[in-house]
N, CA, C, O and the ligand as a Tripos MOL2 file, in Angstrom:
@<TRIPOS>MOLECULE
protein
  309   307    78     0     0
PROTEIN
NO_CHARGES

@<TRIPOS>ATOM
      1 N          26.1190 -159.9840  220.8260 N.3       1 MET1
      2 CA         26.3560 -159.0080  219.7630 C.3       1 MET1
      3 C          25.2220 -159.1110  218.7530 C.2       1 MET1
      4 O          24.7510 -160.2030  218.4330 O.2       1 MET1
      5 N          24.8000 -157.9740  218.2680 N.am      2 VAL2
      6 CA         23.7670 -157.9240  217.2320 C.3       2 VAL2
      7 C          24.4020 -157.2720  216.0100 C.2       2 VAL2
      8 O          24.9730 -156.1850  216.1020 O.2       2 VAL2
      9 N          24.2980 -157.9490  214.8580 N.am      3 VAL3
     10 CA         24.9760 -157.4980  213.6470 C.3       3 VAL3
     11 C          23.9520 -157.1950  212.5590 C.2       3 VAL3
     12 O          22.9920 -157.9420  212.3700 O.2       3 VAL3
     13 N          24.1640 -156.0960  211.8500 N.am      4 CYS4
     14 CA         23.3250 -155.7850  210.6920 C.3       4 CYS4
     15 C          23.6960 -156.7770  209.5840 C.2       4 CYS4
     16 O          24.8380 -156.7980  209.1230 O.2       4 CYS4
     17 N          22.7360 -157.5910  209.1610 N.am      5 ALA5
     18 CA         23.0020 -158.6220  208.1610 C.3       5 ALA5
     19 C          23.3270 -158.0130  206.8080 C.2       5 ALA5
     20 O          24.0260 -158.6280  206.0020 O.2       5 ALA5
     21 N          22.8340 -156.8310  206.5560 N.am      6 LYS6
     22 CA         23.0810 -156.1710  205.2700 C.3       6 LYS6
     23 C          24.4720 -155.5480  205.2200 C.2       6 LYS6
     24 O          25.1890 -155.7040  204.2310 O.2       6 LYS6
     25 N          24.8550 -154.8390  206.2870 N.am      7 CYS7
     26 CA         26.1000 -154.0600  206.2840 C.3       7 CYS7
     27 C          27.2740 -154.7710  206.9500 C.2       7 CYS7
     28 O          28.4180 -154.3400  206.8100 O.2       7 CYS7
     29 N          26.9970 -155.8660  207.6800 N.am      8 LYS8
     30 CA         28.0490 -156.6230  208.3830 C.3       8 LYS8
     31 C          28.7330 -155.7980  209.4600 C.2       8 LYS8
     32 O          29.9210 -155.9800  209.7270 O.2       8 LYS8
     33 N          27.9900 -154.8970  210.0750 N.am      9 LYS9
     34 CA         28.5200 -154.0680  211.1550 C.3       9 LYS9
     35 C          27.7280 -154.3260  212.4310 C.2       9 LYS9
     36 O          26.5450 -154.6630  212.3850 O.2       9 LYS9
     37 N          28.3980 -154.1620  213.5710 N.am     10 GLU10
     38 CA         27.7140 -154.3550  214.8480 C.3      10 GLU10
     39 C          26.7290 -153.2150  215.0960 C.2      10 GLU10
     40 O          27.0620 -152.0410  214.9320 O.2      10 GLU10
     41 N          25.5250 -153.5800  215.4890 N.am     11 MET11
     42 CA         24.5080 -152.5820  215.8230 C.3      11 MET11
     43 C          24.9260 -151.8730  217.1060 C.2      11 MET11
     44 O          25.4780 -152.4960  218.0130 O.2      11 MET11
     45 N          24.6690 -150.5940  217.1770 N.am     12 GLN12
     46 CA         25.0470 -149.8030  218.3400 C.3      12 GLN12
     47 C          23.8070 -149.3830  219.1110 C.2      12 GLN12
     48 O          22.7870 -149.0290  218.5200 O.2      12 GLN12
     49 N          23.9030 -149.4240  220.4370 N.am     13 CYS13
     50 CA         22.7750 -149.0100  221.2710 C.3      13 CYS13
     51 C          22.6520 -147.4870  221.2280 C.2      13 CYS13
     52 O          23.6060 -146.7750  221.5420 O.2      13 CYS13
     53 N          21.4800 -146.9930  220.8390 N.am     14 ILE14
     54 CA         21.2660 -145.5460  220.7870 C.3      14 ILE14
     55 C          20.2750 -145.0820  221.8500 C.2      14 ILE14
     56 O          20.1070 -143.8830  222.0710 O.2      14 ILE14
     57 N          19.6020 -146.0700  222.5280 N.am     15 LYS15
     58 CA         18.6620 -145.6870  223.5920 C.3      15 LYS15
     59 C          18.4400 -146.8760  224.5190 C.2      15 LYS15
     60 O          18.0120 -147.9430  224.0770 O.2      15 LYS15
     61 N          18.7270 -146.6930  225.7900 N.am     16 THR16
     62 CA         18.3540 -147.7090  226.7690 C.3      16 THR16
     63 C          17.0440 -147.2770  227.4260 C.2      16 THR16
     64 O          16.7370 -146.0880  227.5180 O.2      16 THR16
     65 N          16.2990 -148.2510  227.8690 N.am     17 GLY17
     66 CA         15.0880 -147.9260  228.6130 C.3      17 GLY17
     67 C          13.9120 -147.4920  227.7740 C.2      17 GLY17
     68 O          13.0770 -146.7150  228.2360 O.2      17 GLY17
     69 N          13.8290 -147.9830  226.5330 N.am     18 MET18
     70 CA         12.6140 -147.7270  225.7640 C.3      18 MET18
     71 C          11.6410 -148.8680  226.0280 C.2      18 MET18
     72 O          11.9560 -149.8000  226.7680 O.2      18 MET18
     73 N          10.4720 -148.7970  225.4320 N.am     19 THR19
     74 CA          9.4240 -149.7740  225.7060 C.3      19 THR19
     75 C           8.7750 -150.2540  224.4110 C.2      19 THR19
     76 O           8.4680 -149.4580  223.5240 O.2      19 THR19
     77 N           8.5710 -151.5630  224.3180 N.am     20 VAL20
     78 CA          7.7450 -152.1170  223.2490 C.3      20 VAL20
     79 C           6.3730 -152.3600  223.8340 C.2      20 VAL20
     80 O           6.2360 -153.0110  224.8690 O.2      20 VAL20
     81 N           5.3480 -151.8340  223.1660 N.am     21 ARG21
     82 CA          3.9870 -151.8670  223.7180 C.3      21 ARG21
     83 C           3.0240 -152.6360  222.8190 C.2      21 ARG21
     84 O           3.1050 -152.5780  221.5920 O.2      21 ARG21
     85 N           2.1160 -153.3530  223.4640 N.am     22 TYR22
     86 CA          1.0620 -154.0670  222.7760 C.3      22 TYR22
     87 C          -0.2860 -153.5200  223.2260 C.2      22 TYR22
     88 O          -0.4040 -152.7800  224.2030 O.2      22 TYR22
     89 N          -1.2720 -153.9160  222.4780 N.am     23 ARG23
     90 CA         -2.6720 -153.6270  222.7760 C.3      23 ARG23
     91 C          -3.0120 -152.1670  222.5190 C.2      23 ARG23
     92 O          -2.1390 -151.3100  222.3850 O.2      23 ARG23
     93 N          -4.2630 -151.9300  222.4600 N.am     24 GLU24
     94 CA         -4.7530 -150.6270  222.0110 C.3      24 GLU24
     95 C          -4.2100 -149.4640  222.8260 C.2      24 GLU24
     96 O          -3.8620 -148.4200  222.2750 O.2      24 GLU24
     97 N          -4.1390 -149.6480  224.1430 N.am     25 GLU25
     98 CA         -3.6720 -148.5420  224.9840 C.3      25 GLU25
     99 C          -2.1920 -148.6800  225.3420 C.2      25 GLU25
    100 O          -1.6490 -147.8290  226.0460 O.2      25 GLU25
    101 N          -1.5320 -149.7400  224.8680 N.am     26 GLY26
    102 CA         -0.1000 -149.9000  225.0900 C.3      26 GLY26
    103 C           0.2770 -150.3240  226.4940 C.2      26 GLY26
    104 O           1.4270 -150.1590  226.9000 O.2      26 GLY26
    105 N          -0.6750 -150.8710  227.2480 N.am     27 GLU27
    106 CA         -0.3980 -151.2060  228.6460 C.3      27 GLU27
    107 C           0.3760 -152.5090  228.8190 C.2      27 GLU27
    108 O           0.9590 -152.7450  229.8770 O.2      27 GLU27
    109 N           0.3880 -153.3530  227.7920 N.am     28 HIS28
    110 CA          1.1470 -154.6050  227.8230 C.3      28 HIS28
    111 C           2.5340 -154.2660  227.2980 C.2      28 HIS28
    112 O           2.7050 -154.0310  226.1010 O.2      28 HIS28
    113 N           3.5350 -154.2390  228.1910 N.am     29 ALA29
    114 CA          4.8150 -153.6150  227.8500 C.3      29 ALA29
    115 C           6.0020 -154.5360  228.1020 C.2      29 ALA29
    116 O           5.9670 -155.4120  228.9670 O.2      29 ALA29
    117 N           7.0600 -154.3080  227.3160 N.am     30 TYR30
    118 CA          8.3330 -154.9940  227.4860 C.3      30 TYR30
    119 C           9.4280 -153.9360  227.5180 C.2      30 TYR30
    120 O           9.4640 -153.0540  226.6590 O.2      30 TYR30
    121 N          10.3210 -154.0170  228.5020 N.am     31 ALA31
    122 CA         11.4330 -153.0780  228.5910 C.3      31 ALA31
    123 C          12.4960 -153.4530  227.5740 C.2      31 ALA31
    124 O          12.8090 -154.6320  227.4040 O.2      31 ALA31
    125 N          13.0530 -152.4580  226.8970 N.am     32 GLY32
    126 CA         14.0430 -152.7730  225.8680 C.3      32 GLY32
    127 C          15.0370 -151.6640  225.6000 C.2      32 GLY32
    128 O          15.0320 -150.6040  226.2260 O.2      32 GLY32
    129 N          15.8920 -151.9660  224.6350 N.am     33 ASP33
    130 CA         16.8820 -151.0070  224.1560 C.3      33 ASP33
    131 C          16.7310 -150.8750  222.6450 C.2      33 ASP33
    132 O          16.3340 -151.8200  221.9630 O.2      33 ASP33
    133 N          17.0470 -149.7040  222.1380 N.am     34 MET34
    134 CA         16.9940 -149.4690  220.6930 C.3      34 MET34
    135 C          18.4120 -149.5320  220.1330 C.2      34 MET34
    136 O          19.3090 -148.8390  220.6120 O.2      34 MET34
    137 N          18.6040 -150.3710  219.1110 N.am     35 LEU35
    138 CA         19.9010 -150.4980  218.4570 C.3      35 LEU35
    139 C          19.8110 -149.9380  217.0440 C.2      35 LEU35
    140 O          18.7580 -149.9720  216.4070 O.2      35 LEU35
    141 N          20.9590 -149.4160  216.5640 N.am     36 GLU36
    142 CA         20.9880 -148.8360  215.2260 C.3      36 GLU36
    143 C          22.2410 -149.3060  214.4840 C.2      36 GLU36
    144 O          23.3170 -149.4140  215.0710 O.2      36 GLU36
    145 N          22.0870 -149.5780  213.2070 N.am     37 CYS37
    146 CA         23.2540 -149.8780  212.3640 C.3      37 CYS37
    147 C          23.9690 -148.5600  212.0630 C.2      37 CYS37
    148 O          23.3320 -147.6010  211.6290 O.2      37 CYS37
    149 N          25.3010 -148.5020  212.2890 N.am     38 PRO38
    150 CA         26.0190 -147.2370  212.0500 C.3      38 PRO38
    151 C          26.1320 -146.8900  210.5690 C.2      38 PRO38
    152 O          26.4780 -145.7600  210.2250 O.2      38 PRO38
    153 N          25.8480 -147.8390  209.6990 N.am     39 VAL39
    154 CA         25.9850 -147.5830  208.2640 C.3      39 VAL39
    155 C          24.6340 -147.2290  207.6360 C.2      39 VAL39
    156 O          24.4650 -146.1330  207.1020 O.2      39 VAL39
    157 N          23.6700 -148.1600  207.7010 N.am     40 CYS40
    158 CA         22.4030 -147.9330  206.9980 C.3      40 CYS40
    159 C          21.3230 -147.3140  207.8820 C.2      40 CYS40
    160 O          20.2500 -146.9480  207.4030 O.2      40 CYS40
    161 N          21.6220 -147.2000  209.1890 N.am     41 LYS41
    162 CA         20.7120 -146.5650  210.1510 C.3      41 LYS41
    163 C          19.4440 -147.3690  210.4170 C.2      41 LYS41
    164 O          18.4890 -146.8490  210.9950 O.2      41 LYS41
    165 N          19.4290 -148.6320  210.0000 N.am     42 ALA42
    166 CA         18.3020 -149.4970  210.3590 C.3      42 ALA42
    167 C          18.2500 -149.6060  211.8800 C.2      42 ALA42
    168 O          19.2950 -149.6390  212.5290 O.2      42 ALA42
    169 N          17.0640 -149.6630  212.4530 N.am     43 THR43
    170 CA         16.9250 -149.7690  213.9020 C.3      43 THR43
    171 C          16.1420 -151.0190  214.2630 C.2      43 THR43
    172 O          15.2670 -151.4650  213.5200 O.2      43 THR43
    173 N          16.4800 -151.5790  215.4320 N.am     44 ILE44
    174 CA         15.7150 -152.6800  215.9900 C.3      44 ILE44
    175 C          15.5460 -152.4370  217.4890 C.2      44 ILE44
    176 O          16.4010 -151.8290  218.1330 O.2      44 ILE44
    177 N          14.4430 -152.9150  218.0220 N.am     45 ALA45
    178 CA         14.1890 -152.8510  219.4600 C.3      45 ALA45
    179 C          14.4060 -154.2410  220.0310 C.2      45 ALA45
    180 O          13.8100 -155.2110  219.5630 O.2      45 ALA45
    181 N          15.2620 -154.3360  221.0460 N.am     46 VAL46
    182 CA         15.5590 -155.6160  221.6940 C.3      46 VAL46
    183 C          15.0110 -155.5620  223.1130 C.2      46 VAL46
    184 O          15.3290 -154.6450  223.8700 O.2      46 VAL46
    185 N          14.1870 -156.5460  223.4750 N.am     47 THR47
    186 CA         13.6040 -156.5490  224.8190 C.3      47 THR47
    187 C          13.9080 -157.8640  225.5220 C.2      47 THR47
    188 O          14.3540 -158.8250  224.8950 O.2      47 THR47
    189 N          13.6670 -157.9000  226.8190 N.am     48 ASN48
    190 CA         13.6800 -159.1740  227.5150 C.3      48 ASN48
    191 C          12.3060 -159.8150  227.3050 C.2      48 ASN48
    192 O          11.4540 -159.2450  226.6230 O.2      48 ASN48
    193 N          12.0900 -160.9840  227.8800 N.am     49 SER49
    194 CA         10.8390 -161.7070  227.6250 C.3      49 SER49
    195 C           9.8080 -161.5390  228.7350 C.2      49 SER49
    196 O           8.7790 -162.2150  228.7360 O.2      49 SER49
    197 N          10.0800 -160.6440  229.6770 N.am     50 ASN50
    198 CA          9.1510 -160.4540  230.7870 C.3      50 ASN50
    199 C           8.2760 -159.2300  230.5660 C.2      50 ASN50
    200 O           8.7460 -158.0940  230.6260 O.2      50 ASN50
    201 N           7.0030 -159.4790  230.3110 N.am     51 SER51
    202 CA          6.1040 -158.3500  230.1190 C.3      51 SER51
    203 C           5.6490 -157.8150  231.4750 C.2      51 SER51
    204 O           5.7220 -158.5050  232.4930 O.2      51 SER51
    205 N           5.1860 -156.5890  231.4620 N.am     52 TYR52
    206 CA          4.6570 -155.9930  232.6860 C.3      52 TYR52
    207 C           3.5360 -155.0370  232.3130 C.2      52 TYR52
    208 O           3.4040 -154.6330  231.1580 O.2      52 TYR52
    209 N           2.7410 -154.6870  233.2960 N.am     53 PHE53
    210 CA          1.6600 -153.7420  233.0600 C.3      53 PHE53
    211 C           2.1930 -152.3250  233.2420 C.2      53 PHE53
    212 O           2.7740 -151.9900  234.2750 O.2      53 PHE53
    213 N           1.9860 -151.5160  232.2320 N.am     54 ASP54
    214 CA          2.3970 -150.1160  232.3050 C.3      54 ASP54
    215 C           1.1640 -149.2570  232.0190 C.2      54 ASP54
    216 O           0.1230 -149.7790  231.6180 O.2      54 ASP54
    217 N           1.2730 -148.0130  232.2120 N.am     55 GLU55
    218 CA          0.1130 -147.1560  231.9930 C.3      55 GLU55
    219 C          -0.0950 -146.7930  230.5290 C.2      55 GLU55
    220 O          -0.9250 -145.9460  230.1980 O.2      55 GLU55
    221 N           0.6740 -147.4480  229.6540 N.am     56 GLY56
    222 CA          0.4310 -147.2930  228.2280 C.3      56 GLY56
    223 C           0.6630 -145.8880  227.7270 C.2      56 GLY56
    224 O           1.6940 -145.2750  228.0010 O.2      56 GLY56
    225 N          -0.3080 -145.3880  226.9900 N.am     57 ALA57
    226 CA         -0.1600 -144.0910  226.3280 C.3      57 ALA57
    227 C           0.1940 -142.9890  227.3160 C.2      57 ALA57
    228 O           0.8470 -142.0120  226.9500 O.2      57 ALA57
    229 N          -0.2290 -143.1410  228.5590 N.am     58 LYS58
    230 CA          0.0440 -142.0980  229.5510 C.3      58 LYS58
    231 C           1.5380 -141.9590  229.8340 C.2      58 LYS58
    232 O           2.0090 -140.8790  230.1900 O.2      58 LYS58
    233 N           2.2870 -143.0670  229.6730 N.am     59 ARG59
    234 CA          3.7140 -143.0370  229.9910 C.3      59 ARG59
    235 C           4.6020 -143.2240  228.7610 C.2      59 ARG59
    236 O           5.8200 -143.3440  228.8940 O.2      59 ARG59
    237 N           4.0210 -143.2500  227.5910 N.am     60 ALA60
    238 CA          4.7910 -143.5100  226.3680 C.3      60 ALA60
    239 C           5.6960 -142.3370  226.0230 C.2      60 ALA60
    240 O           5.4010 -141.1800  226.3230 O.2      60 ALA60
    241 N           6.8280 -142.6840  225.3720 N.am     61 THR61
    242 CA          7.7300 -141.6500  224.8660 C.3      61 THR61
    243 C           7.8790 -141.8510  223.3610 C.2      61 THR61
    244 O           7.3890 -142.8340  222.8040 O.2      61 THR61
    245 N           8.5510 -140.9230  222.7190 N.am     62 ASP62
    246 CA          8.7700 -141.0320  221.2770 C.3      62 ASP62
    247 C           9.6460 -142.2260  220.9170 C.2      62 ASP62
    248 O           9.6600 -142.6500  219.7610 O.2      62 ASP62
    249 N          10.3790 -142.7780  221.8890 N.am     63 TRP63
    250 CA         11.2350 -143.9350  221.6300 C.3      63 TRP63
    251 C          10.4470 -145.2280  221.6070 C.2      63 TRP63
    252 O          10.9210 -146.2190  221.0510 O.2      63 TRP63
    253 N           9.2800 -145.2520  222.1830 N.am     64 ASP64
    254 CA          8.5260 -146.4960  222.3040 C.3      64 ASP64
    255 C           8.1030 -147.0290  220.9420 C.2      64 ASP64
    256 O           7.8150 -146.2650  220.0200 O.2      64 ASP64
    257 N           8.0710 -148.3480  220.8350 N.am     65 VAL65
    258 CA          7.6110 -149.0180  219.6270 C.3      65 VAL65
    259 C           6.2690 -149.6520  219.9350 C.2      65 VAL65
    260 O           6.1350 -150.4080  220.8980 O.2      65 VAL65
    261 N           5.2720 -149.3400  219.1130 N.am     66 TRP66
    262 CA          3.9270 -149.8900  219.3030 C.3      66 TRP66
    263 C           3.7260 -150.9900  218.2820 C.2      66 TRP66
    264 O           3.7290 -150.7370  217.0770 O.2      66 TRP66
    265 N           3.5490 -152.2220  218.7670 N.am     67 MET67
    266 CA          3.3030 -153.3390  217.8630 C.3      67 MET67
    267 C           1.9890 -153.1070  217.1260 C.2      67 MET67
    268 O           1.0260 -152.5910  217.6930 O.2      67 MET67
    269 N           1.9680 -153.4920  215.8630 N.am     68 ASP68
    270 CA          0.7740 -153.3450  215.0330 C.3      68 ASP68
    271 C           0.3110 -151.9010  214.9540 C.2      68 ASP68
    272 O          -0.8880 -151.6230  214.9250 O.2      68 ASP68
    273 N           1.2850 -150.9710  214.9180 N.am     69 ALA69
    274 CA          0.9280 -149.5490  214.8980 C.3      69 ALA69
    275 C           0.1860 -149.1690  213.6260 C.2      69 ALA69
    276 O          -0.4840 -148.1380  213.5660 O.2      69 ALA69
    277 N           0.3160 -150.0250  212.6000 N.am     70 ASP70
    278 CA         -0.3930 -149.7170  211.3550 C.3      70 ASP70
    279 C          -1.9020 -149.8460  211.5170 C.2      70 ASP70
    280 O          -2.6730 -149.4610  210.6370 O.2      70 ASP70
    281 N          -2.3090 -150.3970  212.6630 N.am     71 LYS71
    282 CA         -3.7470 -150.5040  212.9210 C.3      71 LYS71
    283 C          -4.3010 -149.2070  213.5060 C.2      71 LYS71
    284 O          -5.4980 -149.1120  213.7780 O.2      71 LYS71
    285 N          -3.4560 -148.2280  213.6960 N.am     72 GLY72
    286 CA         -3.9670 -146.9330  214.1020 C.3      72 GLY72
    287 C          -3.6740 -146.5520  215.5320 C.2      72 GLY72
    288 O          -4.1540 -145.5210  216.0030 O.2      72 GLY72
    289 N          -2.8870 -147.3670  216.2490 N.am     73 PHE73
    290 CA         -2.5650 -146.9950  217.6220 C.3      73 PHE73
    291 C          -1.6740 -145.7710  217.5990 C.2      73 PHE73
    292 O          -0.7550 -145.7050  216.7840 O.2      73 PHE73
    293 N          -1.9050 -144.8370  218.4330 N.am     74 LYS74
    294 CA         -1.1590 -143.5880  218.4040 C.3      74 LYS74
    295 C          -0.8690 -143.0700  219.7890 C.2      74 LYS74
    296 O          -1.6620 -143.2310  220.7170 O.2      74 LYS74
    297 N           0.2960 -142.4380  219.9110 N.am     75 VAL75
    298 CA          0.6310 -141.7660  221.1580 C.3      75 VAL75
    299 C           0.1330 -140.3390  221.0570 C.2      75 VAL75
    300 O           0.4640 -139.6160  220.1170 O.2      75 VAL75
    301 N          -0.6620 -139.9430  222.0320 N.am     76 GLU76
    302 CA         -1.1520 -138.5620  222.0140 C.3      76 GLU76
    303 C          -0.0970 -137.6440  222.5920 C.2      76 GLU76
    304 O           0.4900 -137.9400  223.6330 O.2      76 GLU76
    305 N           0.1390 -136.5530  221.9340 N.am     77 ALA77
    306 CA          1.1810 -135.6090  222.3560 C.3      77 ALA77
    307 C           0.7490 -134.8430  223.6030 C.2      77 ALA77
    308 O           1.4990 -134.0040  224.1030 O.2      77 ALA77
    309 ZN         23.1140 -151.7710  208.1750 Zn       78 ZN78
@<TRIPOS>BOND
     1     1     2 1
     2     2     3 1
     3     3     4 2
     4     3     5 am
     5     5     6 1
     6     6     7 1
     7     7     8 2
     8     7     9 am
     9     9    10 1
    10    10    11 1
    11    11    12 2
    12    11    13 am
    13    13    14 1
    14    14    15 1
    15    15    16 2
    16    15    17 am
    17    17    18 1
    18    18    19 1
    19    19    20 2
    20    19    21 am
    21    21    22 1
    22    22    23 1
    23    23    24 2
    24    23    25 am
    25    25    26 1
    26    26    27 1
    27    27    28 2
    28    27    29 am
    29    29    30 1
    30    30    31 1
    31    31    32 2
    32    31    33 am
    33    33    34 1
    34    34    35 1
    35    35    36 2
    36    35    37 am
    37    37    38 1
    38    38    39 1
    39    39    40 2
    40    39    41 am
    41    41    42 1
    42    42    43 1
    43    43    44 2
    44    43    45 am
    45    45    46 1
    46    46    47 1
    47    47    48 2
    48    47    49 am
    49    49    50 1
    50    50    51 1
    51    51    52 2
    52    51    53 am
    53    53    54 1
    54    54    55 1
    55    55    56 2
    56    55    57 am
    57    57    58 1
    58    58    59 1
    59    59    60 2
    60    59    61 am
    61    61    62 1
    62    62    63 1
    63    63    64 2
    64    63    65 am
    65    65    66 1
    66    66    67 1
    67    67    68 2
    68    67    69 am
    69    69    70 1
    70    70    71 1
    71    71    72 2
    72    71    73 am
    73    73    74 1
    74    74    75 1
    75    75    76 2
    76    75    77 am
    77    77    78 1
    78    78    79 1
    79    79    80 2
    80    79    81 am
    81    81    82 1
    82    82    83 1
    83    83    84 2
    84    83    85 am
    85    85    86 1
    86    86    87 1
    87    87    88 2
    88    87    89 am
    89    89    90 1
    90    90    91 1
    91    91    92 2
    92    91    93 am
    93    93    94 1
    94    94    95 1
    95    95    96 2
    96    95    97 am
    97    97    98 1
    98    98    99 1
    99    99   100 2
   100    99   101 am
   101   101   102 1
   102   102   103 1
   103   103   104 2
   104   103   105 am
   105   105   106 1
   106   106   107 1
   107   107   108 2
   108   107   109 am
   109   109   110 1
   110   110   111 1
   111   111   112 2
   112   111   113 am
   113   113   114 1
   114   114   115 1
   115   115   116 2
   116   115   117 am
   117   117   118 1
   118   118   119 1
   119   119   120 2
   120   119   121 am
   121   121   122 1
   122   122   123 1
   123   123   124 2
   124   123   125 am
   125   125   126 1
   126   126   127 1
   127   127   128 2
   128   127   129 am
   129   129   130 1
   130   130   131 1
   131   131   132 2
   132   131   133 am
   133   133   134 1
   134   134   135 1
   135   135   136 2
   136   135   137 am
   137   137   138 1
   138   138   139 1
   139   139   140 2
   140   139   141 am
   141   141   142 1
   142   142   143 1
   143   143   144 2
   144   143   145 am
   145   145   146 1
   146   146   147 1
   147   147   148 2
   148   147   149 am
   149   149   150 1
   150   150   151 1
   151   151   152 2
   152   151   153 am
   153   153   154 1
   154   154   155 1
   155   155   156 2
   156   155   157 am
   157   157   158 1
   158   158   159 1
   159   159   160 2
   160   159   161 am
   161   161   162 1
   162   162   163 1
   163   163   164 2
   164   163   165 am
   165   165   166 1
   166   166   167 1
   167   167   168 2
   168   167   169 am
   169   169   170 1
   170   170   171 1
   171   171   172 2
   172   171   173 am
   173   173   174 1
   174   174   175 1
   175   175   176 2
   176   175   177 am
   177   177   178 1
   178   178   179 1
   179   179   180 2
   180   179   181 am
   181   181   182 1
   182   182   183 1
   183   183   184 2
   184   183   185 am
   185   185   186 1
   186   186   187 1
   187   187   188 2
   188   187   189 am
   189   189   190 1
   190   190   191 1
   191   191   192 2
   192   191   193 am
   193   193   194 1
   194   194   195 1
   195   195   196 2
   196   195   197 am
   197   197   198 1
   198   198   199 1
   199   199   200 2
   200   199   201 am
   201   201   202 1
   202   202   203 1
   203   203   204 2
   204   203   205 am
   205   205   206 1
   206   206   207 1
   207   207   208 2
   208   207   209 am
   209   209   210 1
   210   210   211 1
   211   211   212 2
   212   211   213 am
   213   213   214 1
   214   214   215 1
   215   215   216 2
   216   215   217 am
   217   217   218 1
   218   218   219 1
   219   219   220 2
   220   219   221 am
   221   221   222 1
   222   222   223 1
   223   223   224 2
   224   223   225 am
   225   225   226 1
   226   226   227 1
   227   227   228 2
   228   227   229 am
   229   229   230 1
   230   230   231 1
   231   231   232 2
   232   231   233 am
   233   233   234 1
   234   234   235 1
   235   235   236 2
   236   235   237 am
   237   237   238 1
   238   238   239 1
   239   239   240 2
   240   239   241 am
   241   241   242 1
   242   242   243 1
   243   243   244 2
   244   243   245 am
   245   245   246 1
   246   246   247 1
   247   247   248 2
   248   247   249 am
   249   249   250 1
   250   250   251 1
   251   251   252 2
   252   251   253 am
   253   253   254 1
   254   254   255 1
   255   255   256 2
   256   255   257 am
   257   257   258 1
   258   258   259 1
   259   259   260 2
   260   259   261 am
   261   261   262 1
   262   262   263 1
   263   263   264 2
   264   263   265 am
   265   265   266 1
   266   266   267 1
   267   267   268 2
   268   267   269 am
   269   269   270 1
   270   270   271 1
   271   271   272 2
   272   271   273 am
   273   273   274 1
   274   274   275 1
   275   275   276 2
   276   275   277 am
   277   277   278 1
   278   278   279 1
   279   279   280 2
   280   279   281 am
   281   281   282 1
   282   282   283 1
   283   283   284 2
   284   283   285 am
   285   285   286 1
   286   286   287 1
   287   287   288 2
   288   287   289 am
   289   289   290 1
   290   290   291 1
   291   291   292 2
   292   291   293 am
   293   293   294 1
   294   294   295 1
   295   295   296 2
   296   295   297 am
   297   297   298 1
   298   298   299 1
   299   299   300 2
   300   299   301 am
   301   301   302 1
   302   302   303 1
   303   303   304 2
   304   303   305 am
   305   305   306 1
   306   306   307 1
   307   307   308 2
@<TRIPOS>SUBSTRUCTURE
     1 MET1         2 RESIDUE 1 A MET
     2 VAL2         6 RESIDUE 1 A VAL
     3 VAL3        10 RESIDUE 1 A VAL
     4 CYS4        14 RESIDUE 1 A CYS
     5 ALA5        18 RESIDUE 1 A ALA
     6 LYS6        22 RESIDUE 1 A LYS
     7 CYS7        26 RESIDUE 1 A CYS
     8 LYS8        30 RESIDUE 1 A LYS
     9 LYS9        34 RESIDUE 1 A LYS
    10 GLU10       38 RESIDUE 1 A GLU
    11 MET11       42 RESIDUE 1 A MET
    12 GLN12       46 RESIDUE 1 A GLN
    13 CYS13       50 RESIDUE 1 A CYS
    14 ILE14       54 RESIDUE 1 A ILE
    15 LYS15       58 RESIDUE 1 A LYS
    16 THR16       62 RESIDUE 1 A THR
    17 GLY17       66 RESIDUE 1 A GLY
    18 MET18       70 RESIDUE 1 A MET
    19 THR19       74 RESIDUE 1 A THR
    20 VAL20       78 RESIDUE 1 A VAL
    21 ARG21       82 RESIDUE 1 A ARG
    22 TYR22       86 RESIDUE 1 A TYR
    23 ARG23       90 RESIDUE 1 A ARG
    24 GLU24       94 RESIDUE 1 A GLU
    25 GLU25       98 RESIDUE 1 A GLU
    26 GLY26      102 RESIDUE 1 A GLY
    27 GLU27      106 RESIDUE 1 A GLU
    28 HIS28      110 RESIDUE 1 A HIS
    29 ALA29      114 RESIDUE 1 A ALA
    30 TYR30      118 RESIDUE 1 A TYR
    31 ALA31      122 RESIDUE 1 A ALA
    32 GLY32      126 RESIDUE 1 A GLY
    33 ASP33      130 RESIDUE 1 A ASP
    34 MET34      134 RESIDUE 1 A MET
    35 LEU35      138 RESIDUE 1 A LEU
    36 GLU36      142 RESIDUE 1 A GLU
    37 CYS37      146 RESIDUE 1 A CYS
    38 PRO38      150 RESIDUE 1 A PRO
    39 VAL39      154 RESIDUE 1 A VAL
    40 CYS40      158 RESIDUE 1 A CYS
    41 LYS41      162 RESIDUE 1 A LYS
    42 ALA42      166 RESIDUE 1 A ALA
    43 THR43      170 RESIDUE 1 A THR
    44 ILE44      174 RESIDUE 1 A ILE
    45 ALA45      178 RESIDUE 1 A ALA
    46 VAL46      182 RESIDUE 1 A VAL
    47 THR47      186 RESIDUE 1 A THR
    48 ASN48      190 RESIDUE 1 A ASN
    49 SER49      194 RESIDUE 1 A SER
    50 ASN50      198 RESIDUE 1 A ASN
    51 SER51      202 RESIDUE 1 A SER
    52 TYR52      206 RESIDUE 1 A TYR
    53 PHE53      210 RESIDUE 1 A PHE
    54 ASP54      214 RESIDUE 1 A ASP
    55 GLU55      218 RESIDUE 1 A GLU
    56 GLY56      222 RESIDUE 1 A GLY
    57 ALA57      226 RESIDUE 1 A ALA
    58 LYS58      230 RESIDUE 1 A LYS
    59 ARG59      234 RESIDUE 1 A ARG
    60 ALA60      238 RESIDUE 1 A ALA
    61 THR61      242 RESIDUE 1 A THR
    62 ASP62      246 RESIDUE 1 A ASP
    63 TRP63      250 RESIDUE 1 A TRP
    64 ASP64      254 RESIDUE 1 A ASP
    65 VAL65      258 RESIDUE 1 A VAL
    66 TRP66      262 RESIDUE 1 A TRP
    67 MET67      266 RESIDUE 1 A MET
    68 ASP68      270 RESIDUE 1 A ASP
    69 ALA69      274 RESIDUE 1 A ALA
    70 ASP70      278 RESIDUE 1 A ASP
    71 LYS71      282 RESIDUE 1 A LYS
    72 GLY72      286 RESIDUE 1 A GLY
    73 PHE73      290 RESIDUE 1 A PHE
    74 LYS74      294 RESIDUE 1 A LYS
    75 VAL75      298 RESIDUE 1 A VAL
    76 GLU76      302 RESIDUE 1 A GLU
    77 ALA77      306 RESIDUE 1 A ALA
    78 ZN78       309 GROUP 0 **** ****
């Protein structure tokens, strides 16, 4: 169980099969699920610990989380 520490409510899964991506092209990937707090709407991405090679930006969706995205990594539409 994953609980929102602020609201004391169980986080709810809102998307299975999203991806957390690393590196400039996002090819270093972890499969995960997106959870959301039903009260404050905070979201977290939960993944397993097994990374795999993916095609990065070519296969990215709007659900994907890009680590260090503040460095300018972007998904091209
Ligand atoms: Zn919350």
